[in-house]
ZAMARGU-4260 file (C-alpha; in steps of 0.2 Angstrom, whole numbers, plus 5000, padded with zeros to 4 digits):
<rodrens>
0) 5671/5503/5610 | 5683/5493/5601 | 5684/5482/5616 | 5664/5480/5617 | 5664/5475/5599
5) 5678/5462/5599 | 5670/5455/5614 | 5652/5453/5604 | 5661/5446/5589 | 5672/5432/5598
10) 5664/5414/5601 | 5647/5412/5608 | 5648/5429/5618 | 5634/5436/5606 | 5621/5423/5613
15) 5626/5426/5631 | 5623/5445/5629 | 5607/5441/5618 | 5599/5430/5632 | 5604/5442/5646
20) 5597/5458/5636 | 5581/5449/5634 | 5580/5444/5652 | 5583/5462/5657 | 5570/5468/5645
25) 5556/5457/5651 | 5561/5461/5669 | 5560/5479/5667 | 5546/5479/5657 | 5536/5469/5669
30) 5541/5480/5683 | 5535/5496/5674 | 5521/5489/5669 | 5516/5482/5688 | 5523/5501/5695
35) 5516/5511/5681 | 5503/5502/5669 | 5484/5504/5672 | 5470/5493/5664 | 5462/5505/5653
40) 5446/5503/5645 | 5446/5512/5628 | 5438/5501/5614 | 5453/5491/5608 | 5459/5486/5624
45) 5442/5482/5631 | 5439/5471/5615 | 5454/5461/5617 | 5453/5458/5636 | 5435/5453/5635
50) 5437/5442/5620 | 5453/5432/5629 | 5441/5430/5645 | 5426/5423/5632 | 5439/5412/5625
55) 5445/5406/5643 | 5427/5401/5647 | 5425/5393/5630 | 5411/5407/5626 | 5418/5410/5608
60) 5420/5427/5602 | 5406/5433/5615 | 5407/5453/5618 | 5395/5462/5628 | 5384/5447/5627
65) 5383/5446/5608 | 5394/5435/5596 | 5406/5448/5588 | 5411/5444/5569 | 5429/5449/5573
70) 5440/5436/5569 | 5458/5442/5572 | 5457/5434/5588 | 5476/5426/5591 | 5481/5439/5603
75) 5466/5436/5613 | 5469/5417/5613 | 5486/5420/5620 | 5481/5432/5633 | 5467/5421/5638
80) 5481/5411/5649 | 5480/5426/5661 | 5463/5422/5666 | 5467/5407/5676 | 5476/5417/5691
85) 5467/5424/5704 | 5457/5442/5703 | 5456/5455/5689 | 5472/5463/5696 | 5483/5448/5696
90) 5477/5443/5679 | 5482/5460/5671 | 5499/5459/5680 | 5499/5442/5672 | 5495/5449/5655
95) 5508/5463/5657 | 5520/5448/5658 | 5515/5439/5642 | 5517/5456/5634 | 5534/5459/5641
100) 5540/5441/5636 | 5531/5443/5618 | 5538/5461/5614 | 5556/5458/5620 | 5556/5441/5611
105) 5559/5453/5594 | 5577/5454/5599 | 5579/5436/5593 | 5573/5437/5575 | 5580/5454/5573
110) 5598/5449/5578 | 5598/5432/5567 | 5590/5441/5551 | 5602/5456/5554 | 5616/5444/5555
115) 5612/5433/5541 | 5609/5450/5529 | 5624/5459/5535 | 5637/5446/5542 | 5641/5459/5555
120) 5639/5453/5573 | 5641/5470/5582 | 5629/5479/5569 | 5617/5464/5571 | 5616/5467/5589
125) 5614/5486/5587 | 5597/5484/5578 | 5593/5470/5589 | 5594/5481/5604 | 5587/5496/5595
130) 5571/5484/5589 | 5567/5483/5609 | 5570/5501/5615 | 5557/5509/5602 | 5544/5521/5611
135) 5531/5508/5605 | 5537/5496/5616 | 5526/5506/5629 | 5512/5494/5622 | 5518/5481/5634
140) 5507/5489/5648 | 5492/5490/5637 | 5480/5477/5631 | 5484/5478/5612 | 5488/5467/5598
145) 5504/5474/5594 | 5511/5465/5609 | 5509/5449/5597 | 5509/5458/5579 | 5527/5465/5582
150) 5535/5450/5585 | 5526/5440/5572 | 5529/5454/5558 | 5547/5452/5562 | 5548/5435/5560
155) 5539/5437/5543 | 5555/5448/5538 | 5566/5434/5545 | 5557/5421/5533 | 5559/5434/5519
160) 5578/5436/5522 | 5581/5420/5525 | 5571/5409/5513 | 5564/5421/5500 | 5580/5431/5497
165) 5589/5415/5492 | 5576/5410/5479 | 5561/5423/5477 | 5553/5411/5464 | 5554/5394/5476
170) 5536/5388/5475 | 5539/5378/5495 | 5544/5395/5502 | 5531/5405/5493 | 5518/5394/5499
175) 5525/5395/5517 | 5526/5413/5517 | 5508/5414/5511 | 5503/5402/5526 | 5514/5413/5538
180) 5504/5428/5533 | 5488/5420/5536 | 5493/5416/5553 | 5499/5434/5555 | 5480/5441/5550
185) 5473/5430/5564 | 5482/5443/5574 | 5477/5459/5567 | 5468/5466/5552 | 5482/5477/5547
190) 5492/5461/5543 | 5481/5461/5525 | 5492/5476/5521 | 5509/5464/5522 | 5498/5453/5511
195) 5496/5469/5499 | 5512/5472/5500 | 5520/5456/5495 | 5507/5455/5480 | 5513/5472/5474
200) 5531/5468/5478 | 5530/5452/5464 | 5520/5464/5452 | 5533/5476/5452 | 5547/5463/5450
205) 5535/5456/5436 | 5532/5474/5426 | 5550/5483/5432 | 5563/5475/5440 | 5565/5455/5434
210) 5558/5456/5418 | 5569/5440/5413 | 5560/5430/5426 | 5542/5435/5422 | 5534/5416/5420
215) 5542/5413/5437 | 5537/5428/5444 | 5518/5426/5438 | 5518/5407/5443 | 5524/5413/5462
220) 5513/5427/5463 | 5498/5416/5458 | 5503/5402/5472 | 5505/5416/5485 | 5488/5422/5482
225) 5479/5406/5480 | 5486/5399/5495 | 5482/5415/5507 | 5465/5415/5500 | 5461/5398/5502
230) 5467/5398/5519 | 5458/5414/5523 | 5441/5407/5516 | 5441/5391/5524 | 5446/5400/5541
235) 5432/5413/5538 | 5420/5398/5534 | 5424/5389/5548 | 5423/5402/5561 | 5406/5407/5555
240) 5399/5390/5556 | 5408/5388/5574 | 5400/5405/5580 | 5383/5404/5572 | 5388/5420/5561
245) 5379/5425/5545 | 5385/5443/5545 | 5400/5451/5536 | 5415/5452/5547 | 5425/5469/5553
250) 5438/5465/5541 | 5426/5461/5526 | 5418/5477/5530 | 5434/5487/5531 | 5438/5479/5512
255) 5423/5485/5506 | 5423/5502/5513 | 5441/5503/5505 | 5434/5498/5488 | 5421/5511/5488
260) 5433/5525/5493 | 5444/5520/5479 | 5431/5524/5467 | 5425/5542/5475 | 5435/5555/5464
265) 5431/5568/5475 | 5436/5559/5491 | 5452/5554/5483 | 5457/5573/5479 | 5456/5577/5496
270) 5465/5562/5503 | 5481/5570/5494 | 5487/5580/5508 | 5485/5566/5521 | 5493/5553/5510
275) 5509/5566/5509 | 5509/5570/5526 | 5509/5552/5531 | 5523/5549/5519 | 5534/5564/5526
280) 5529/5561/5545 | 5533/5542/5543 | 5550/5547/5534 | 5555/5558/5549 | 5549/5545/5562
285) 5559/5532/5553 | 5574/5543/5555 | 5574/5550/5539 | 5591/5545/5530 | 5586/5526/5533
290) 5573/5529/5517 | 5584/5543/5507 | 5600/5535/5508 | 5594/5519/5499 | 5582/5529/5487
295) 5598/5541/5483 | 5611/5526/5480 | 5598/5513/5473 | 5608/5510/5458 | 5622/5505/5469
300) 5612/5492/5479 | 5615/5473/5476 | 5600/5462/5472 | 5597/5456/5490 | 5597/5476/5496
305) 5585/5481/5482 | 5573/5467/5485 | 5571/5470/5504 | 5570/5488/5501 | 5558/5487/5487
310) 5547/5475/5500 | 5547/5489/5514 | 5542/5501/5501 | 5527/5491/5495 | 5521/5488/5513
315) 5524/5506/5519 | 5513/5511/5502 | 5499/5499/5505 | 5499/5503/5524 | 5497/5522/5519
320) 5484/5518/5507 | 5473/5509/5518 | 5474/5522/5533 | 5471/5536/5520 | 5456/5527/5513
325) 5448/5519/5529 | 5455/5529/5543 | 5457/5547/5538 | 5438/5549/5532 | 5432/5544/5548
330) 5443/5554/5559 | 5453/5568/5551 | 5447/5573/5534 | 5450/5592/5528 | 5459/5593/5544
335) 5477/5601/5544 | 5483/5590/5559 | 5480/5571/5560 | 5481/5557/5572 | 5496/5549/5566
340) 5494/5531/5566 | 5512/5526/5566 | 5509/5509/5577 | 5503/5501/5560 | 5519/5503/5553
345) 5533/5506/5566 | 5540/5489/5563 | 5547/5494/5546 | 5562/5503/5556 | 5571/5485/5559
350) 5571/5480/5541 | 5576/5498/5536 | 5590/5498/5548 | 5597/5482/5539 | 5597/5490/5523
355) 5604/5506/5530 | 5618/5497/5538 | 5621/5486/5523 | 5624/5501/5512 | 5633/5509/5526
360) 5651/5507/5520 | 5645/5509/5502 | 5641/5528/5504 | 5659/5531/5511 | 5667/5525/5494
365) 5653/5531/5481 | 5654/5546/5473 | 5642/5558/5480 | 5625/5555/5472 | 5615/5573/5472
370) 5599/5566/5470 | 5599/5565/5489 | 5600/5584/5490 | 5586/5584/5478 | 5574/5573/5490
375) 5580/5583/5505 | 5574/5599/5496 | 5558/5593/5493 | 5557/5586/5510 | 5562/5603/5518
380) 5549/5614/5507 | 5536/5600/5510 | 5538/5601/5529 | 5534/5619/5530 | 5515/5616/5524
385) 5512/5600/5535 | 5509/5600/5553 | 5522/5589/5562 | 5513/5591/5579 | 5501/5576/5581
390) 5482/5577/5584 | 5474/5571/5599 | 5473/5553/5600 | 5491/5550/5595 | 5495/5545/5613
395) 5493/5526/5608 | 5496/5528/5590 | 5512/5536/5590 | 5520/5535/5607 | 5536/5545/5600
400) 5525/5558/5594 | 5520/5564/5612 | 5536/5571/5614 | 5534/5582/5601 | 5517/5586/5608
405) 5522/5592/5624 | 5538/5599/5621 | 5532/5609/5605 | 5515/5615/5611 | 5515/5631/5604
410) 5515/5638/5586 | 5532/5646/5588 | 5538/5630/5595 | 5531/5619/5580 | 5540/5632/5569
415) 5557/5630/5579 | 5555/5611/5577 | 5553/5613/5557 | 5568/5624/5558 | 5578/5611/5570
420) 5573/5597/5557 | 5579/5605/5541 | 5595/5610/5550 | 5598/5593/5555 | 5596/5586/5539
425) 5607/5600/5530 | 5621/5594/5543 | 5618/5577/5538 | 5619/5581/5519 | 5634/5590/5522
430) 5644/5575/5531 | 5638/5564/5517 | 5646/5576/5505 | 5663/5576/5516 | 5661/5557/5515
435) 5660/5556/5533 | 5644/5545/5536 | 5653/5539/5552 | 5650/5555/5561 | 5631/5552/5561
440) 5635/5538/5576 | 5653/5537/5578 | 5655/5519/5585 | 5644/5512/5569
</rodrens>
């Protein structure tokens, strides 16, 4: 392993490895997509595929012979290129190729922002490699927005790490960040959660974490919101004029429904359990210690580590709130088992790994913080009351959960899984107590 590390750290070898890994990933995913993938026709896939066809033939947002007030069409625009080729099967194979290139391209921003943050090529390459090894990379065989949304969000974190962490109140950078998030919002509605997460980030900076720069923080927040809203409103008006649309868009109806549910006190009380479930399940699927370690050693984090971790937290919070306020009432309200929509947040594992690696060496020298025991005990107790076997529908929404679903498909096996999780957490705490964090993964 030391030879591999020295090879990566030497000269320009890392660039050769990155390109080779990218090419291998693209070829592998195209091959798997052609051999194993198929054109599914559930609503999301049908929507994006037909919109891409409509765009190719200059019919606007035509779907099922009707102009659809659906404005997040950036992925469909990219995919429309595939309709230039042969029959439907060939077009689908071209789409698989486009998906494979898009998803695999995550490797580059993931590596460069990690290297910028950690100043460690070897660990940065591990993060970049893991970024294209997630189960959600399965989406390359599907006509889903995640194929474009995932790399775009990772580039958002790249911008935040490279520009904002240098000077989080520099107005030029703030305007650029808001403009880029607007561009991401043209790909997927869930990008509004990122916008909300950044707004909450600056609000918390203003109220709690950076009181000495409150004036700069407030000005930056106003510039950020204004830039995004001006671009968003201008785009919506232009889209409606071009397509002759007068009714509200799907995004607007979603926002209205969320606001209405926020003032329904009885509904809010029924959403406590789903919110806790999502918080715990997402913590589990993010590998647990990537969240609990930064929380437990929070006072030892430097400024940039704290800022990045805070942003991750605000985006995770806004995403869970949107899922609970909008999706849960329509799908799994008052049910123990939930359809776990992990595809709306899985990308957060990349910046979480960056923070984890950044504090990795600190944990070896810092006196053990017993708050991690409290967090772990609470997690273990709550785990006993929350089902970790996903509901039907998680096949797409949380690809990794399918392994849980089929390996632990009985009440006895679900309880076995709970025991294994708690034992694993307890063993991790023991290693932390003994200052042997490197036992988690020896070559780290």
